[in-house]
Structure formats: structure tokens, C-alpha cells
PDB file of N, CA, C and O in Angstrom:
ATOM      1  N   UNK A   1       1.015  -1.506   0.410  1.00  0.00           N
ATOM      2  CA  UNK A   1       0.002   0.008  -0.473  1.00  0.00           C
ATOM      3  C   UNK A   1       0.896   1.292   0.349  1.00  0.00           C
ATOM      4  O   UNK A   1       1.514   1.401   1.408  1.00  0.00           O
ATOM      5  N   UNK A   2       0.507   2.292  -0.993  1.00  0.00           N
ATOM      6  CA  UNK A   2       1.233   3.601  -0.946  1.00  0.00           C
ATOM      7  C   UNK A   2       0.407   4.730   0.087  1.00  0.00           C
ATOM      8  O   UNK A   2      -0.801   4.907   0.239  1.00  0.00           O
ATOM      9  N   UNK A   3       1.483   5.344   0.664  1.00  0.00           N
ATOM     10  CA  UNK A   3       1.528   6.016   1.599  1.00  0.00           C
ATOM     11  C   UNK A   3       0.957   7.765   0.468  1.00  0.00           C
ATOM     12  O   UNK A   3       1.953   8.145  -0.149  1.00  0.00           O
ATOM     13  N   UNK A   4       0.130   8.379   0.278  1.00  0.00           N
ATOM     14  CA  UNK A   4      -0.216   9.748   0.177  1.00  0.00           C
ATOM     15  C   UNK A   4      -0.571  10.897   1.124  1.00  0.00           C
ATOM     16  O   UNK A   4      -1.663  10.949   1.690  1.00  0.00           O
ATOM     17  N   UNK A   5       0.568  11.985   1.306  1.00  0.00           N
ATOM     18  CA  UNK A   5      -0.067  13.178   1.896  1.00  0.00           C
ATOM     19  C   UNK A   5      -0.498  14.286   0.956  1.00  0.00           C
ATOM     20  O   UNK A   5       0.406  14.443   0.135  1.00  0.00           O
ATOM     21  N   UNK A   6      -1.247  14.908   0.790  1.00  0.00           N
ATOM     22  CA  UNK A   6      -2.360  15.552   0.909  1.00  0.00           C
ATOM     23  C   UNK A   6      -2.563  17.524   1.860  1.00  0.00           C
ATOM     24  O   UNK A   6      -2.304  17.968   2.979  1.00  0.00           O
ATOM     25  N   UNK A   7      -3.018  17.964   0.853  1.00  0.00           N
ATOM     26  CA  UNK A   7      -3.725  18.933   1.920  1.00  0.00           C
ATOM     27  C   UNK A   7      -5.429  19.188   1.807  1.00  0.00           C
ATOM     28  O   UNK A   7      -6.185  19.844   2.524  1.00  0.00           O
ATOM     29  N   UNK A   8      -5.602  18.614   0.952  1.00  0.00           N
ATOM     30  CA  UNK A   8      -7.204  18.271   0.426  1.00  0.00           C
ATOM     31  C   UNK A   8      -7.351  17.039   0.341  1.00  0.00           C
ATOM     32  O   UNK A   8      -6.434  16.396  -0.169  1.00  0.00           O
ATOM     33  N   UNK A   9      -8.550  16.347   0.817  1.00  0.00           N
ATOM     34  CA  UNK A   9      -8.565  15.278   0.390  1.00  0.00           C
ATOM     35  C   UNK A   9     -10.489  15.172   0.216  1.00  0.00           C
ATOM     36  O   UNK A   9     -11.329  15.379   1.092  1.00  0.00           O
ATOM     37  N   UNK A  10     -10.739  14.701  -1.522  1.00  0.00           N
ATOM     38  CA  UNK A  10     -11.911  15.287  -1.445  1.00  0.00           C
ATOM     39  C   UNK A  10     -12.357  13.971  -1.619  1.00  0.00           C
ATOM     40  O   UNK A  10     -11.661  13.263  -2.346  1.00  0.00           O
ATOM     41  N   UNK A  11     -13.784  13.277  -0.905  1.00  0.00           N
ATOM     42  CA  UNK A  11     -14.745  12.508  -0.863  1.00  0.00           C
ATOM     43  C   UNK A  11     -15.943  12.259  -1.801  1.00  0.00           C
ATOM     44  O   UNK A  11     -17.050  12.762  -1.607  1.00  0.00           O
ATOM     45  N   UNK A  12     -15.700  11.607  -2.629  1.00  0.00           N
ATOM     46  CA  UNK A  12     -16.359  11.882  -3.836  1.00  0.00           C
ATOM     47  C   UNK A  12     -16.513  12.430  -4.956  1.00  0.00           C
ATOM     48  O   UNK A  12     -16.727  13.615  -4.698  1.00  0.00           O
ATOM     49  N   UNK A  13     -16.528  12.320  -5.782  1.00  0.00           N
ATOM     50  CA  UNK A  13     -16.666  12.218  -7.610  1.00  0.00           C
ATOM     51  C   UNK A  13     -17.792  13.340  -8.034  1.00  0.00           C
ATOM     52  O   UNK A  13     -17.619  14.396  -8.643  1.00  0.00           O
ATOM     53  N   UNK A  14     -18.887  12.821  -7.564  1.00  0.00           N
ATOM     54  CA  UNK A  14     -20.135  13.592  -7.826  1.00  0.00           C
ATOM     55  C   UNK A  14     -20.005  14.947  -8.362  1.00  0.00           C
ATOM     56  O   UNK A  14     -18.855  15.353  -8.193  1.00  0.00           O
ATOM     57  N   UNK A  15     -20.738  15.770  -8.929  1.00  0.00           N
ATOM     58  CA  UNK A  15     -21.160  16.821  -9.837  1.00  0.00           C
ATOM     59  C   UNK A  15     -20.304  18.182  -8.340  1.00  0.00           C
ATOM     60  O   UNK A  15     -19.425  18.988  -8.647  1.00  0.00           O
ATOM     61  N   UNK A  16     -20.873  18.054  -6.914  1.00  0.00           N
ATOM     62  CA  UNK A  16     -19.886  18.885  -6.044  1.00  0.00           C
ATOM     63  C   UNK A  16     -18.428  18.766  -5.900  1.00  0.00           C
ATOM     64  O   UNK A  16     -17.783  19.809  -5.791  1.00  0.00           O
ATOM     65  N   UNK A  17     -17.677  17.357  -5.884  1.00  0.00           N
ATOM     66  CA  UNK A  17     -16.502  16.925  -5.272  1.00  0.00           C
ATOM     67  C   UNK A  17     -15.825  17.002  -6.799  1.00  0.00           C
ATOM     68  O   UNK A  17     -15.150  18.030  -6.848  1.00  0.00           O
ATOM     69  N   UNK A  18     -15.791  16.531  -7.610  1.00  0.00           N
ATOM     70  CA  UNK A  18     -15.156  17.154  -9.091  1.00  0.00           C
ATOM     71  C   UNK A  18     -14.424  18.160  -8.944  1.00  0.00           C
ATOM     72  O   UNK A  18     -13.235  18.373  -8.707  1.00  0.00           O
ATOM     73  N   UNK A  19     -15.712  18.986  -9.198  1.00  0.00           N
ATOM     74  CA  UNK A  19     -15.799  20.345  -9.049  1.00  0.00           C
ATOM     75  C   UNK A  19     -14.696  21.225  -8.211  1.00  0.00           C
ATOM     76  O   UNK A  19     -13.731  21.921  -8.528  1.00  0.00           O
ATOM     77  N   UNK A  20     -15.210  20.913  -7.207  1.00  0.00           N
ATOM     78  CA  UNK A  20     -14.113  21.016  -5.670  1.00  0.00           C
ATOM     79  C   UNK A  20     -12.552  20.425  -5.679  1.00  0.00           C
ATOM     80  O   UNK A  20     -11.618  20.932  -5.058  1.00  0.00           O
ATOM     81  N   UNK A  21     -12.502  19.597  -6.268  1.00  0.00           N
ATOM     82  CA  UNK A  21     -11.061  19.518  -6.498  1.00  0.00           C
ATOM     83  C   UNK A  21     -10.261  19.893  -7.679  1.00  0.00           C
ATOM     84  O   UNK A  21      -9.044  20.078  -7.679  1.00  0.00           O
ATOM     85  N   UNK A  22     -11.065  19.988  -8.689  1.00  0.00           N
ATOM     86  CA  UNK A  22     -10.625  21.108 -10.078  1.00  0.00           C
ATOM     87  C   UNK A  22     -10.046  22.727 -10.011  1.00  0.00           C
ATOM     88  O   UNK A  22      -9.168  23.322 -10.635  1.00  0.00           O
ATOM     89  N   UNK A  23     -11.170  23.190  -8.735  1.00  0.00           N
ATOM     90  CA  UNK A  23     -10.742  24.250  -8.481  1.00  0.00           C
ATOM     91  C   UNK A  23     -10.210  24.277  -7.297  1.00  0.00           C
ATOM     92  O   UNK A  23     -10.474  25.396  -6.859  1.00  0.00           O
ATOM     93  N   UNK A  24      -9.544  23.631  -6.434  1.00  0.00           N
ATOM     94  CA  UNK A  24      -8.539  23.283  -5.634  1.00  0.00           C
ATOM     95  C   UNK A  24      -7.185  23.163  -6.502  1.00  0.00           C
ATOM     96  O   UNK A  24      -6.166  23.773  -6.179  1.00  0.00           O
ATOM     97  N   UNK A  25      -7.254  22.411  -7.515  1.00  0.00           N
ATOM     98  CA  UNK A  25      -6.108  22.342  -8.338  1.00  0.00           C
ATOM     99  C   UNK A  25      -5.528  23.913  -8.935  1.00  0.00           C
ATOM    100  O   UNK A  25      -4.583  24.684  -8.767  1.00  0.00           O
ATOM    101  N   UNK A  26      -6.265  23.837  -9.402  1.00  0.00           N
ATOM    102  CA  UNK A  26      -6.291  25.470 -10.382  1.00  0.00           C
ATOM    103  C   UNK A  26      -5.379  26.568  -8.845  1.00  0.00           C
ATOM    104  O   UNK A  26      -4.432  27.354  -8.822  1.00  0.00           O
ATOM    105  N   UNK A  27      -6.378  25.990  -7.749  1.00  0.00           N
ATOM    106  CA  UNK A  27      -5.430  27.439  -7.074  1.00  0.00           C
ATOM    107  C   UNK A  27      -4.318  26.522  -6.461  1.00  0.00           C
ATOM    108  O   UNK A  27      -4.146  26.810  -5.277  1.00  0.00           O
ATOM    109  N   UNK A  28      -3.583  25.601  -6.858  1.00  0.00           N
ATOM    110  CA  UNK A  28      -2.391  25.071  -6.491  1.00  0.00           C
ATOM    111  C   UNK A  28      -2.507  24.334  -5.192  1.00  0.00           C
ATOM    112  O   UNK A  28      -1.611  23.896  -4.470  1.00  0.00           O
ATOM    113  N   UNK A  29      -3.993  24.288  -5.037  1.00  0.00           N
ATOM    114  CA  UNK A  29      -3.834  22.988  -3.600  1.00  0.00           C
ATOM    115  C   UNK A  29      -3.557  21.688  -3.862  1.00  0.00           C
ATOM    116  O   UNK A  29      -4.122  21.193  -4.838  1.00  0.00           O
ATOM    117  N   UNK A  30      -2.730  20.935  -3.142  1.00  0.00           N
ATOM    118  CA  UNK A  30      -2.393  19.588  -3.523  1.00  0.00           C
ATOM    119  C   UNK A  30      -4.131  18.658  -2.954  1.00  0.00           C
ATOM    120  O   UNK A  30      -4.875  18.636  -1.974  1.00  0.00           O
ATOM    121  N   UNK A  31      -4.050  18.144  -4.073  1.00  0.00           N
ATOM    122  CA  UNK A  31      -5.679  17.420  -3.745  1.00  0.00           C
ATOM    123  C   UNK A  31      -5.680  16.211  -4.053  1.00  0.00           C
ATOM    124  O   UNK A  31      -5.620  16.102  -5.277  1.00  0.00           O
ATOM    125  N   UNK A  32      -5.735  14.844  -3.322  1.00  0.00           N
ATOM    126  CA  UNK A  32      -6.559  14.248  -3.820  1.00  0.00           C
ATOM    127  C   UNK A  32      -7.973  14.011  -3.905  1.00  0.00           C
ATOM    128  O   UNK A  32      -8.492  14.575  -2.942  1.00  0.00           O
ATOM    129  N   UNK A  33      -8.964  13.350  -4.718  1.00  0.00           N
ATOM    130  CA  UNK A  33     -10.007  12.961  -5.030  1.00  0.00           C
ATOM    131  C   UNK A  33     -10.141  11.262  -4.887  1.00  0.00           C
ATOM    132  O   UNK A  33      -9.542  10.574  -5.713  1.00  0.00           O
ATOM    133  N   UNK A  34     -10.955  10.604  -3.802  1.00  0.00           N
ATOM    134  CA  UNK A  34     -11.650   9.851  -3.971  1.00  0.00           C
ATOM    135  C   UNK A  34     -12.802   9.092  -4.668  1.00  0.00           C
ATOM    136  O   UNK A  34     -13.875   9.292  -4.099  1.00  0.00           O
ATOM    137  N   UNK A  35     -12.885   8.191  -5.856  1.00  0.00           N
ATOM    138  CA  UNK A  35     -14.623   8.365  -5.337  1.00  0.00           C
ATOM    139  C   UNK A  35     -14.456   6.355  -5.866  1.00  0.00           C
ATOM    140  O   UNK A  35     -13.378   5.860  -6.193  1.00  0.00           O
ATOM    141  N   UNK A  36     -15.132   5.953  -5.837  1.00  0.00           N
ATOM    142  CA  UNK A  36     -15.385   4.587  -6.137  1.00  0.00           C
ATOM    143  C   UNK A  36     -15.918   3.875  -7.222  1.00  0.00           C
ATOM    144  O   UNK A  36     -15.751   2.708  -7.576  1.00  0.00           O
ATOM    145  N   UNK A  37     -16.775   5.042  -7.813  1.00  0.00           N
ATOM    146  CA  UNK A  37     -17.691   4.948  -8.851  1.00  0.00           C
ATOM    147  C   UNK A  37     -17.350   5.408 -10.195  1.00  0.00           C
ATOM    148  O   UNK A  37     -16.133   5.311 -10.355  1.00  0.00           O
ATOM    149  N   UNK A  38     -17.991   5.903 -11.293  1.00  0.00           N
ATOM    150  CA  UNK A  38     -16.900   6.790 -11.656  1.00  0.00           C
ATOM    151  C   UNK A  38     -17.194   8.188 -12.009  1.00  0.00           C
ATOM    152  O   UNK A  38     -18.241   8.492 -12.582  1.00  0.00           O
ATOM    153  N   UNK A  39     -16.854   8.511 -11.886  1.00  0.00           N
ATOM    154  CA  UNK A  39     -16.560  10.231 -11.570  1.00  0.00           C
ATOM    155  C   UNK A  39     -17.153  10.898 -12.192  1.00  0.00           C
ATOM    156  O   UNK A  39     -17.009  10.708 -13.400  1.00  0.00           O
ATOM    157  N   UNK A  40     -18.135  12.033 -11.769  1.00  0.00           N
ATOM    158  CA  UNK A  40     -19.573  13.006 -12.186  1.00  0.00           C
ATOM    159  C   UNK A  40     -20.417  12.217 -11.466  1.00  0.00           C
ATOM    160  O   UNK A  40     -21.581  12.559 -11.674  1.00  0.00           O
ATOM    161  N   UNK A  41     -20.335  11.432 -10.813  1.00  0.00           N
ATOM    162  CA  UNK A  41     -22.143  10.845 -10.186  1.00  0.00           C
ATOM    163  C   UNK A  41     -23.206  10.326 -11.093  1.00  0.00           C
ATOM    164  O   UNK A  41     -23.273  10.366 -12.321  1.00  0.00           O
ATOM    165  N   UNK A  42     -23.690  10.032 -10.569  1.00  0.00           N
ATOM    166  CA  UNK A  42     -25.628   9.638 -11.559  1.00  0.00           C
ATOM    167  C   UNK A  42     -25.678  11.079 -12.092  1.00  0.00           C
ATOM    168  O   UNK A  42     -25.735  10.764 -13.280  1.00  0.00           O
ATOM    169  N   UNK A  43     -25.699  12.326 -12.110  1.00  0.00           N
ATOM    170  CA  UNK A  43     -26.370  12.917 -12.566  1.00  0.00           C
ATOM    171  C   UNK A  43     -25.704  12.960 -14.397  1.00  0.00           C
ATOM    172  O   UNK A  43     -26.160  12.857 -15.535  1.00  0.00           O
ATOM    173  N   UNK A  44     -24.646  13.133 -13.855  1.00  0.00           N
ATOM    174  CA  UNK A  44     -23.278  13.211 -15.303  1.00  0.00           C
ATOM    175  C   UNK A  44     -23.263  11.970 -16.117  1.00  0.00           C
ATOM    176  O   UNK A  44     -23.315  12.103 -17.339  1.00  0.00           O
ATOM    177  N   UNK A  45     -23.178  10.371 -15.422  1.00  0.00           N
ATOM    178  CA  UNK A  45     -23.180   9.810 -16.122  1.00  0.00           C
ATOM    179  C   UNK A  45     -24.645   8.931 -16.724  1.00  0.00           C
ATOM    180  O   UNK A  45     -24.787   8.499 -17.868  1.00  0.00           O
ATOM    181  N   UNK A  46     -25.875   8.807 -15.311  1.00  0.00           N
ATOM    182  CA  UNK A  46     -26.368   8.302 -15.929  1.00  0.00           C
ATOM    183  C   UNK A  46     -28.387   9.171 -15.825  1.00  0.00           C
ATOM    184  O   UNK A  46     -29.469   8.891 -16.342  1.00  0.00           O
ATOM    185  N   UNK A  47     -27.962  10.077 -15.010  1.00  0.00           N
ATOM    186  CA  UNK A  47     -29.239  10.862 -14.168  1.00  0.00           C
ATOM    187  C   UNK A  47     -29.888  11.970 -15.316  1.00  0.00           C
ATOM    188  O   UNK A  47     -30.737  11.513 -16.082  1.00  0.00           O
ATOM    189  N   UNK A  48     -29.575  13.148 -15.425  1.00  0.00           N
ATOM    190  CA  UNK A  48     -30.079  14.134 -16.435  1.00  0.00           C
ATOM    191  C   UNK A  48     -29.009  14.709 -17.391  1.00  0.00           C
ATOM    192  O   UNK A  48     -29.310  15.640 -18.139  1.00  0.00           O
ATOM    193  N   UNK A  49     -28.006  14.280 -17.386  1.00  0.00           N
ATOM    194  CA  UNK A  49     -27.215  15.411 -18.410  1.00  0.00           C
ATOM    195  C   UNK A  49     -27.176  14.225 -19.424  1.00  0.00           C
ATOM    196  O   UNK A  49     -27.061  14.702 -20.553  1.00  0.00           O
ATOM    197  N   UNK A  50     -27.231  12.806 -19.454  1.00  0.00           N
ATOM    198  CA  UNK A  50     -27.668  12.185 -20.934  1.00  0.00           C
ATOM    199  C   UNK A  50     -28.840  11.956 -21.371  1.00  0.00           C
ATOM    200  O   UNK A  50     -29.026  11.652 -22.549  1.00  0.00           O
ATOM    201  N   UNK A  51     -29.962  12.081 -20.362  1.00  0.00           N
ATOM    202  CA  UNK A  51     -31.219  12.717 -20.679  1.00  0.00           C
ATOM    203  C   UNK A  51     -30.964  13.591 -21.724  1.00  0.00           C
ATOM    204  O   UNK A  51     -30.910  13.526 -22.952  1.00  0.00           O
ATOM    205  N   UNK A  52     -30.857  14.238 -21.057  1.00  0.00           N
ATOM    206  CA  UNK A  52     -31.068  15.916 -21.775  1.00  0.00           C
ATOM    207  C   UNK A  52     -30.036  15.677 -23.621  1.00  0.00           C
ATOM    208  O   UNK A  52     -30.373  16.061 -24.741  1.00  0.00           O
ATOM    209  N   UNK A  53     -29.238  15.188 -23.335  1.00  0.00           N
ATOM    210  CA  UNK A  53     -28.321  14.841 -24.470  1.00  0.00           C
ATOM    211  C   UNK A  53     -29.195  14.223 -25.944  1.00  0.00           C
ATOM    212  O   UNK A  53     -29.130  14.560 -27.126  1.00  0.00           O
ATOM    213  N   UNK A  54     -29.716  13.552 -25.479  1.00  0.00           N
ATOM    214  CA  UNK A  54     -30.664  12.264 -26.223  1.00  0.00           C
ATOM    215  C   UNK A  54     -32.145  13.670 -26.568  1.00  0.00           C
ATOM    216  O   UNK A  54     -32.576  14.130 -27.625  1.00  0.00           O
ATOM    217  N   UNK A  55     -32.430  13.878 -25.445  1.00  0.00           N
ATOM    218  CA  UNK A  55     -33.513  14.731 -25.813  1.00  0.00           C
ATOM    219  C   UNK A  55     -32.884  15.648 -26.744  1.00  0.00           C
ATOM    220  O   UNK A  55     -33.396  15.559 -27.860  1.00  0.00           O
ATOM    221  N   UNK A  56     -31.915  16.527 -26.663  1.00  0.00           N
ATOM    222  CA  UNK A  56     -31.289  17.331 -28.003  1.00  0.00           C
ATOM    223  C   UNK A  56     -31.600  16.794 -29.526  1.00  0.00           C
ATOM    224  O   UNK A  56     -32.123  17.367 -30.482  1.00  0.00           O
ATOM    225  N   UNK A  57     -30.755  14.668 -29.278  1.00  0.00           N
ATOM    226  CA  UNK A  57     -30.412  14.296 -30.882  1.00  0.00           C
ATOM    227  C   UNK A  57     -31.817  13.915 -31.433  1.00  0.00           C
ATOM    228  O   UNK A  57     -31.972  13.467 -32.568  1.00  0.00           O
ATOM    229  N   UNK A  58     -33.158  14.194 -30.261  1.00  0.00           N
ATOM    230  CA  UNK A  58     -34.153  13.836 -30.687  1.00  0.00           C
ATOM    231  C   UNK A  58     -35.209  15.100 -31.363  1.00  0.00           C
ATOM    232  O   UNK A  58     -36.213  14.934 -32.054  1.00  0.00           O
ATOM    233  N   UNK A  59     -34.566  16.437 -30.876  1.00  0.00           N
ATOM    234  CA  UNK A  59     -35.354  17.548 -31.375  1.00  0.00           C
ATOM    235  C   UNK A  59     -34.468  17.757 -32.828  1.00  0.00           C
ATOM    236  O   UNK A  59     -35.174  18.166 -33.750  1.00  0.00           O
ATOM    237  N   UNK A  60     -33.192  17.563 -33.128  1.00  0.00           N
ATOM    238  CA  UNK A  60     -32.714  17.635 -34.170  1.00  0.00           C
ATOM    239  C   UNK A  60     -32.627  16.747 -34.970  1.00  0.00           C
ATOM    240  O   UNK A  60     -31.796  16.938 -35.858  1.00  0.00           O
ATOM    241  N   UNK A  61     -33.454  15.366 -35.011  1.00  0.00           N
ATOM    242  CA  UNK A  61     -33.951  14.367 -35.703  1.00  0.00           C
ATOM    243  C   UNK A  61     -35.161  14.948 -36.187  1.00  0.00           C
ATOM    244  O   UNK A  61     -35.396  14.859 -37.392  1.00  0.00           O
ATOM    245  N   UNK A  62     -36.152  15.667 -35.253  1.00  0.00           N
ATOM    246  CA  UNK A  62     -37.199  15.940 -35.751  1.00  0.00           C
ATOM    247  C   UNK A  62     -37.064  17.047 -36.858  1.00  0.00           C
ATOM    248  O   UNK A  62     -37.394  16.739 -38.003  1.00  0.00           O
ATOM    249  N   UNK A  63     -36.566  18.409 -36.578  1.00  0.00           N
ATOM    250  CA  UNK A  63     -35.729  18.675 -37.109  1.00  0.00           C
ATOM    251  C   UNK A  63     -35.282  18.671 -38.997  1.00  0.00           C
ATOM    252  O   UNK A  63     -35.249  19.481 -39.923  1.00  0.00           O
ATOM    253  N   UNK A  64     -35.081  17.617 -38.825  1.00  0.00           N
ATOM    254  CA  UNK A  64     -34.494  17.181 -39.883  1.00  0.00           C
ATOM    255  C   UNK A  64     -35.213  16.392 -40.603  1.00  0.00           C
ATOM    256  O   UNK A  64     -34.830  16.151 -41.748  1.00  0.00           O
ATOM    257  N   UNK A  65     -36.459  15.789 -40.089  1.00  0.00           N
ATOM    258  CA  UNK A  65     -37.335  14.948 -41.119  1.00  0.00           C
ATOM    259  C   UNK A  65     -37.742  16.120 -41.371  1.00  0.00           C
ATOM    260  O   UNK A  65     -37.991  16.110 -42.576  1.00  0.00           O
ATOM    261  N   UNK A  66     -38.020  17.404 -40.844  1.00  0.00           N
ATOM    262  CA  UNK A  66     -39.081  18.438 -41.258  1.00  0.00           C
ATOM    263  C   UNK A  66     -38.554  18.758 -42.471  1.00  0.00           C
ATOM    264  O   UNK A  66     -39.608  18.709 -43.106  1.00  0.00           O
ATOM    265  N   UNK A  67     -37.575  19.104 -43.435  1.00  0.00           N
ATOM    266  CA  UNK A  67     -36.541  19.940 -44.241  1.00  0.00           C
ATOM    267  C   UNK A  67     -36.537  18.773 -44.904  1.00  0.00           C
ATOM    268  O   UNK A  67     -35.678  18.971 -45.763  1.00  0.00           O
ATOM    269  N   UNK A  68     -36.973  17.606 -45.068  1.00  0.00           N
ATOM    270  CA  UNK A  68     -36.880  16.288 -46.228  1.00  0.00           C
ATOM    271  C   UNK A  68     -38.298  16.744 -47.239  1.00  0.00           C
ATOM    272  O   UNK A  68     -39.326  17.405 -47.100  1.00  0.00           O
ATOM    273  N   UNK A  69     -37.774  16.119 -48.070  1.00  0.00           N
ATOM    274  CA  UNK A  69     -38.660  17.151 -49.769  1.00  0.00           C
ATOM    275  C   UNK A  69     -38.221  18.036 -50.866  1.00  0.00           C
ATOM    276  O   UNK A  69     -37.018  18.158 -51.095  1.00  0.00           O
ATOM    277  N   UNK A  70     -38.986  18.576 -51.463  1.00  0.00           N
ATOM    278  CA  UNK A  70     -38.044  19.661 -52.176  1.00  0.00           C
ATOM    279  C   UNK A  70     -37.834  20.825 -51.878  1.00  0.00           C
ATOM    280  O   UNK A  70     -38.633  21.393 -52.624  1.00  0.00           O
ATOM    281  N   UNK A  71     -37.379  21.527 -51.373  1.00  0.00           N
ATOM    282  CA  UNK A  71     -36.603  22.522 -50.794  1.00  0.00           C
ATOM    283  C   UNK A  71     -37.196  23.864 -51.999  1.00  0.00           C
ATOM    284  O   UNK A  71     -37.922  23.791 -52.991  1.00  0.00           O
ATOM    285  N   UNK A  72     -36.310  25.309 -51.173  1.00  0.00           N
ATOM    286  CA  UNK A  72     -37.180  26.116 -52.655  1.00  0.00           C
ATOM    287  C   UNK A  72     -36.785  26.394 -53.193  1.00  0.00           C
ATOM    288  O   UNK A  72     -37.303  27.188 -53.979  1.00  0.00           O
ATOM    289  N   UNK A  73     -34.966  25.871 -53.346  1.00  0.00           N
ATOM    290  CA  UNK A  73     -34.229  25.932 -54.459  1.00  0.00           C
ATOM    291  C   UNK A  73     -33.638  24.669 -55.522  1.00  0.00           C
ATOM    292  O   UNK A  73     -32.523  24.419 -55.981  1.00  0.00           O
ATOM    293  N   UNK A  74     -35.557  23.759 -55.705  1.00  0.00           N
ATOM    294  CA  UNK A  74     -35.107  22.526 -56.163  1.00  0.00           C
ATOM    295  C   UNK A  74     -34.733  21.030 -56.078  1.00  0.00           C
ATOM    296  O   UNK A  74     -34.938  19.965 -56.661  1.00  0.00           O
ATOM    297  N   UNK A  75     -33.778  21.777 -54.561  1.00  0.00           N
ATOM    298  CA  UNK A  75     -33.513  20.139 -53.699  1.00  0.00           C
ATOM    299  C   UNK A  75     -33.910  19.449 -52.970  1.00  0.00           C
ATOM    300  O   UNK A  75     -34.365  19.766 -51.871  1.00  0.00           O
ATOM    301  N   UNK A  76     -33.814  18.178 -53.493  1.00  0.00           N
ATOM    302  CA  UNK A  76     -34.861  17.313 -52.961  1.00  0.00           C
ATOM    303  C   UNK A  76     -33.871  16.670 -51.515  1.00  0.00           C
ATOM    304  O   UNK A  76     -32.681  16.958 -51.388  1.00  0.00           O
ATOM    305  N   UNK A  77     -34.264  16.209 -51.001  1.00  0.00           N
ATOM    306  CA  UNK A  77     -33.651  16.008 -49.531  1.00  0.00           C
ATOM    307  C   UNK A  77     -34.827  14.606 -48.745  1.00  0.00           C
ATOM    308  O   UNK A  77     -35.997  14.803 -48.417  1.00  0.00           O
ATOM    309  N   UNK A  78     -34.061  13.258 -48.610  1.00  0.00           N
ATOM    310  CA  UNK A  78     -34.559  11.735 -48.298  1.00  0.00           C
ATOM    311  C   UNK A  78     -35.154  12.598 -46.881  1.00  0.00           C
ATOM    312  O   UNK A  78     -35.176  13.817 -46.711  1.00  0.00           O
ATOM    313  N   UNK A  79     -35.557  11.646 -46.073  1.00  0.00           N
ATOM    314  CA  UNK A  79     -36.174  11.705 -45.088  1.00  0.00           C
ATOM    315  C   UNK A  79     -35.107  11.330 -44.223  1.00  0.00           C
ATOM    316  O   UNK A  79     -34.861  10.182 -44.593  1.00  0.00           O
ATOM    317  N   UNK A  80     -34.330  11.602 -43.300  1.00  0.00           N
ATOM    318  CA  UNK A  80     -33.007  10.876 -42.872  1.00  0.00           C
ATOM    319  C   UNK A  80     -33.383   9.714 -42.014  1.00  0.00           C
ATOM    320  O   UNK A  80     -34.537   9.730 -41.585  1.00  0.00           O
ATOM    321  N   UNK A  81     -32.779   8.917 -41.754  1.00  0.00           N
ATOM    322  CA  UNK A  81     -33.133   7.539 -41.080  1.00  0.00           C
ATOM    323  C   UNK A  81     -31.984   6.870 -39.939  1.00  0.00           C
ATOM    324  O   UNK A  81     -30.852   6.549 -40.302  1.00  0.00           O
ATOM    325  N   UNK A  82     -32.298   6.770 -39.011  1.00  0.00           N
ATOM    326  CA  UNK A  82     -31.272   6.119 -37.951  1.00  0.00           C
ATOM    327  C   UNK A  82     -31.017   4.902 -38.106  1.00  0.00           C
ATOM    328  O   UNK A  82     -30.243   4.331 -37.338  1.00  0.00           O
TER     329      UNK A  82
END
């Protein structure tokens, strides 16, 4: 086992923890962050942020579907497919 010496120990790499660790590093504070799961926590990895990304993609796809057909310049566009 390796011993680590630090000024700041951040427990948890969720939305508060990883931001605190980044800011401490920017300020030159020796920092160690401990997280047993993926950094970012539930919100970043499986919660609200991925949901928002999927909603954005669905909206963009819907807009692209609305552009299918023949445009003002006579350019014909097929309906997009996933």
C-alpha cells in the first residue's frame, strides 16, 4: 500500500466533488479525490445530463425530418434515417 500526503482530500467525485477538486488544483492546493464509481456521479453518467443529450438529438432529428422533400431551390432531400 502506498502512503499519500495531501492538503485536501475530496471524498466523492460527483458534481460537487470533482468541481471542488478541479478548483483546488487550479488554486495550487495539493488535492486527492477518492471515488469508488465513475467520476461525475449519477447526474453526469446516467441521470439528467445524458437525458438532455438524448432529448437534444431527438429534437435535431425531428427538425431534419421536417426538411425532407423538395426545397425552395429545387434541392430534394430524403427523410433521414437512424
